[in-house]
C-alpha positions in Angstrom: -75.7 -32.3 -26.7 -73.7 -35.5 -27.0 -71.4 -33.8 -29.5 -70.9 -30.8 -27.1 -70.0 -33.1 -24.2 -67.6 -35.0 -26.3 -65.9 -31.7 -27.4 -65.7 -30.4 -23.8 -64.2 -33.8 -22.8 -61.5 -33.6 -25.5 -60.7 -30.0 -24.7 -60.4 -30.9 -21.0 -58.0 -33.7 -21.7 -56.0 -31.4 -23.9 -55.7 -28.8 -21.2 -54.7 -31.3 -18.6 -52.1 -32.8 -21.0 -50.7 -29.3 -21.8 -50.6 -28.5 -18.0 -48.7 -31.7 -17.2 -46.2 -31.1 -20.1 -45.7 -27.5 -18.9 -44.9 -28.7 -15.4 -42.2 -31.0 -16.7 -40.4 -28.3 -18.6 -37.1 -27.2 -16.8 -37.6 -24.0 -14.8 -35.3 -21.0 -15.6 -32.3 -20.9 -13.2 -32.2 -17.6 -11.3 -29.7 -16.5 -8.7 -29.0 -13.2 -7.0 -26.0 -12.5 -4.7 -24.1 -9.5 -3.4 -21.5 -8.2 -1.0 -20.2 -5.1 0.7 -17.0 -4.2 2.5 -15.7 -1.4 4.7 -12.3 -0.9 6.4 -10.0 1.3 8.5 -6.3 1.5 7.8 -3.4 3.1 9.7 0.0 3.5 8.1 2.8 3.3 10.6 4.9 5.7 8.5 2.1 8.2 8.8 1.0 8.7 5.2 -1.2 7.2 2.5 1.4 7.4 -0.3 3.1 4.3 0.9 0.4 2.1 -0.6 1.6 0.6 -3.8 -1.1 -2.0 -4.3 -4.8 -1.9 -5.1 -7.9 -0.8 -3.1 -6.4 0.3 0.2 -4.9 3.7 -0.6 -5.6 5.5 2.7 -4.2 6.4 6.1 -6.0 6.9 9.4 -9.3 6.9 7.6 -12.5 4.9 7.6 -13.2 3.9 4.0 -16.0 2.4 2.0 -14.8 -0.4 -0.2 -17.5 -1.7 -2.7 -21.1 -2.8 -2.7 -21.8 -5.4 -5.4 -24.9 -7.0 -6.9 -24.6 -10.0 -9.1 -27.6 -11.5 -11.1 -27.4 -14.8 -12.9 -30.1 -16.3 -15.1 -30.1 -19.4 -17.3 -32.7 -21.2 -19.3 -32.0 -24.3 -21.5 -28.6 -23.6 -23.2 -28.4 -19.9 -22.7 -27.4 -17.8 -19.6 -26.4 -14.4 -18.6 -24.3 -12.9 -15.8 -24.5 -9.3 -14.8 -22.2 -8.2 -11.9 -22.2 -4.6 -10.8 -20.0 -2.8 -8.3 -20.2 0.7 -6.8 -17.5 2.4 -4.7 -13.8 3.2 -4.7 -12.9 -0.5 -5.2 -15.1 -0.7 -8.3 -13.7 2.6 -9.6 -10.1 1.3 -9.3 -11.1 -2.0 -10.9 -12.4 0.0 -14.0 -9.6 2.5 -13.9 -9.6 2.9 -17.7 -13.1 4.2 -17.6 -13.4 7.3 -15.4 -17.0 8.5 -14.8 -18.2 10.9 -17.5 -21.5 11.7 -19.2 -20.3 9.7 -22.3 -19.8 6.4 -20.6 -22.5 6.6 -18.0 -22.3 3.8 -15.5 -20.1 1.5 -17.6 -17.4 1.7 -15.0 -19.8 0.0 -12.5 -19.9 -3.1 -14.7 -17.4 -5.6 -13.2 -18.7 -8.5 -15.3 -21.4 -8.7 -18.0 -21.5 -11.7 -20.4 -23.9 -14.1 -22.1 -23.2 -17.7 -22.6 -24.3 -20.6 -24.8 -23.8 -24.3 -24.0 -22.7 -25.4 -27.5 -22.3 -29.0 -26.5 -22.2 -30.9 -23.2 -18.5 -30.1 -22.9 -18.1 -26.7 -24.6 -19.6 -23.4 -23.4 -19.1 -20.1 -25.3 -19.2 -16.7 -23.6 -19.2 -13.2 -25.0 -18.8 -10.1 -22.9 -16.5 -8.9 -20.1 -15.3 -11.1 -17.2 -12.8 -11.1 -14.4 -9.4 -12.3 -15.7 -8.4 -16.0 -15.5 -4.9 -14.9 -14.5 -3.9 -14.8 -10.8 -4.9 -16.1 -7.4 -6.8 -13.2 -5.9 -10.1 -11.7 -6.9 -11.7 -8.2 -6.9 -14.5 -9.1 -4.5 -13.2 -8.8 -0.9 -15.2 -11.7 0.4 -13.4 -14.1 -1.9 -10.0 -13.3 -0.5 -8.7 -14.2 3.0 -6.3 -11.2 3.0 -8.1 -7.9 2.7 -5.2 -5.9 1.2 -4.1 -7.1 -2.3 -0.9 -8.6 -3.6 1.5 -6.8 -6.0 0.8 -9.5 -8.6 -2.9 -8.8 -8.5 -2.4 -5.1 -8.6 -0.1 -5.0 -11.6 -1.5 -8.0 -13.5 -4.7 -7.9 -15.6 -8.0 -7.1 -13.8 -10.5 -8.2 -16.5 -10.8 -9.3 -20.1 -13.5 -8.4 -22.7 -14.1 -10.6 -25.6 -15.2 -14.1 -26.5 -14.0 -17.4 -24.9 -14.7 -21.1 -24.9 -14.7 -23.1 -21.7 -14.0 -26.8 -22.5 -14.4 -29.8 -20.2 -11.7 -32.3 -21.3 -12.4 -34.9 -18.6 -13.6 -35.1 -15.0 -10.4 -33.5 -13.8 -9.1 -31.5 -16.8 -10.5 -28.3 -18.2 -9.4 -25.7 -20.7 -10.2 -22.2 -21.8 -9.2 -20.3 -24.9 -10.3 -16.7 -25.8 -9.8 -13.6 -27.9 -10.0 -10.3 -26.0 -9.6 -6.6 -26.2 -6.3 -5.3 -24.8 -6.1 -5.8 -21.0 -8.6 -3.9 -18.8 -10.5 -2.3 -21.7 -14.2 -2.8 -22.3 -14.0 -0.8 -25.5 -11.3 -0.1 -28.0 -11.2 2.6 -30.7 -7.5 3.3 -31.3 -6.6 0.0 -33.1 -7.8 -3.5 -33.7 -5.1 -5.3 -31.8 -6.4 -8.3 -29.8 -5.1 -10.5 -27.0 -5.1 -14.3 -26.8 -5.8 -15.9 -23.5 -5.7 -19.6 -22.4 -6.0 -21.7 -19.3 -5.4 -25.4 -18.5 -6.9 -26.6 -15.3 -6.3 -29.8 -13.3 -8.8 -30.2 -10.5 -9.7 -33.9 -9.7 -12.6 -34.2 -7.3 -11.0 -37.0 -5.4 -7.8 -35.2 -4.4 -7.2 -32.0 -2.5 -4.9 -30.4 -5.1 -5.9 -27.9 -7.9 -3.5 -26.6 -10.6 -4.0 -23.9 -13.2 -1.7 -22.8 -15.9 -2.7 -19.4 -17.4 -1.5 -17.5 -20.4 -2.2 -14.1 -21.9 -0.5 -12.3 -24.8 -1.2 -9.4 -27.2 -0.4 -5.9 -28.2 -1.9 -2.9 -26.4 -3.2 0.3 -27.8 0.3 1.9 -27.7 1.9 -1.0 -29.6 3.5 -2.7 -26.6 3.6 -6.5 -27.0 2.9 -8.4 -23.7 3.3 -12.0 -22.8 2.3 -13.3 -19.4 2.6 -16.9 -18.0 0.9 -17.5 -14.6 0.6 -20.5 -12.3 -1.9 -21.0 -9.5 -1.9 -24.0 -7.2 -3.9 -24.9 -4.1 -3.5 -27.9 -1.7 -5.8 -28.7 1.2 -3.5 -30.6 3.5 -6.2 -31.4 6.1 -9.2 -29.8 7.7 -7.0 -27.2 9.4 -4.2 -26.4 7.0 -4.5 -25.2 3.4 -1.8 -23.9 1.0 -2.0 -21.7 -2.0 0.7 -20.5 -4.5 0.8 -17.9 -7.3 3.7 -17.3 -9.6 3.7 -15.1 -12.7 6.2 -13.8 -15.3 5.3 -10.9 -17.7 7.4 -9.4 -20.6 7.0 -6.2 -22.6 8.4 -4.9 -25.8 7.6 -1.7 -27.7 6.9 -2.8 -31.3 6.7 0.8 -32.5 10.4 1.4 -31.8 12.9 0.7 -34.6 13.9 -2.9 -34.6 17.5 -2.2 -33.7 16.3 -0.2 -30.6 13.8 -2.8 -29.3 14.5 -4.5 -26.0 12.4 -6.7 -23.7 11.5 -5.7 -20.2 9.9 -7.9 -17.6 8.5 -8.2 -14.1 7.7 -11.3 -12.1 6.3 -12.3 -8.7 5.8 -15.3 -6.4 3.5 -15.6 -3.4 2.7 -18.3 -0.9 -0.6 -18.4 1.1 -0.8 -20.4 4.3 -4.3 -20.8 5.6 -5.1 -22.2 9.1 -8.7 -22.8 10.1 -8.9 -23.5 13.8 -12.7 -23.7 13.8 -15.4 -23.0 11.2 -15.5 -19.4 12.6 -11.8 -18.6 13.2 -8.9 -18.7 10.7 -5.5 -17.2 10.0 -3.9 -16.5 6.6 -0.2 -15.6 6.1 0.7 -14.3 2.7 4.4 -13.9 1.8 5.2 -12.3 -1.6 8.3 -11.4 -3.6 7.8 -8.9 -6.5 10.7 -8.2 -8.9 10.6 -5.1 -11.1 14.3 -4.7 -12.0 13.3 -3.2 -15.4 11.1 -0.5 -13.8 8.0 -1.6 -15.7 5.6 -1.3 -12.7 6.3 -0.3 -9.1 9.8 1.0 -9.7 9.1 2.9 -12.9 10.7 6.1 -11.4 13.7 4.3 -10.0 16.9 3.9 -12.2 17.8 0.3 -12.2 14.4 -0.8 -10.8 14.1 -2.8 -7.7 12.1 -5.5 -5.8 9.9 -5.7 -2.8 9.1 -8.4 -0.1 5.7 -8.2 1.6 4.3 -10.2 4.5 0.6 -10.0 5.4 -1.1 -11.7 8.4 -4.9 -11.7 8.4 -7.3 -13.1 11.0 -10.7 -14.1 9.7 -13.6 -14.2 12.2 -16.9 -15.4 10.7 -20.3 -14.6 12.1 -22.8 -16.0 9.7 -22.3 -14.1 6.4 -20.2 -11.5 8.0 -16.4 -11.8 8.2 -14.2 -9.5 10.4 -10.6 -9.2 9.2 -7.9 -7.6 11.5 -4.7 -7.4 9.4 -1.1 -6.5 9.8 1.2 -6.0 6.8 4.9 -5.1 6.3 6.5 -4.2 2.9 10.3 -4.0 2.5 11.7 -2.7 -0.8 15.2 -2.9 -2.1 15.3 0.9 -2.6 13.6 3.7 -0.7 10.2 4.0 -2.4 8.3 4.7 0.8 8.2 7.8 2.9 7.9 8.8 6.5 5.4 11.4 7.6 8.0 14.2 7.3 8.9 13.1 3.7 12.1 11.2 4.5 12.5 8.3 2.1 12.6 4.8 3.6 12.6 1.2 2.3 10.1 -0.2 4.8 6.4 0.5 5.5 3.8 -1.2 7.7 0.1 -1.0 8.0 -2.6 -2.0 10.5 -6.0 -2.6 9.0 -9.5 -3.6 10.2 -12.1 -4.7 7.7 -15.7 -5.9 7.7 -17.0 -7.9 4.8 -20.6 -9.2 4.2 -21.9 -11.4 1.4 -25.1 -13.1 0.6 
């Protein structure tokens, strides 16, 4: 009997100790978030063909943007991010993967990657993620303007591959990665890869943030691309904030004979002025200049290329997690790439837009 009591006592102490040690283990980190956006747009020229940027290709129509669901989970040194999007916005984001029985719902994957914290200052990630290049993002709630810039629309959307995020100091960060050709989740035609890099300066004690981005590689058609991109933000005070994005991208067809090869380029520059009058009401003015003199992007069908200046004024009214965005936009091109309702070419177009965006 004494031996039995002793055994039970030892077992009890062991269970208590195990329970206490289990309670001290770090719990897995789990987060779920999502968003949805809808909008109405009216083109003052009376047609939908005037839209030359992403996600708002409509006229006099109520449109569904995208519904997103993002799941994040991490335990100890490992983590995963699964970010899914459904709707026209998600379809345009994954434009290289039209829906078909063979690829299933892969076009709905905006981001999917697993990460490992190799050291305290180095994290490795493998999968597909939104590109590091540029100022604007695919999710509507993360932009103050609802319509997108030319630089976002003609730059990379996402990269698929492996990258290392490195903390250099409390204010300096870096990223280096090897990716598939731009905006491709899968490559079968060749083994060409892109190299991407970012250097960030974001001191906690100052209101300025600077990012220098780089991307270069050869696509599936043998076109060599180099892109340098700068993003800067400065919060002047509680009311006024400034943002800037500048990018320069070059292209060369390496399959052409060497004596026939020539370099083409496009570049853009945009300034964002954000005014928050209260925590509920704010205005954002975006002014952008987009140059495509070599006809690489917008002016591909125009001999001699061209350029466009665009101004967008957006009001942001916040009611909890809901943001209402009335917006007015004017685009003026150097040549007549727009059209009036009767088909007459014109160099100017304007749009009135009303959007509702919710996130949680």
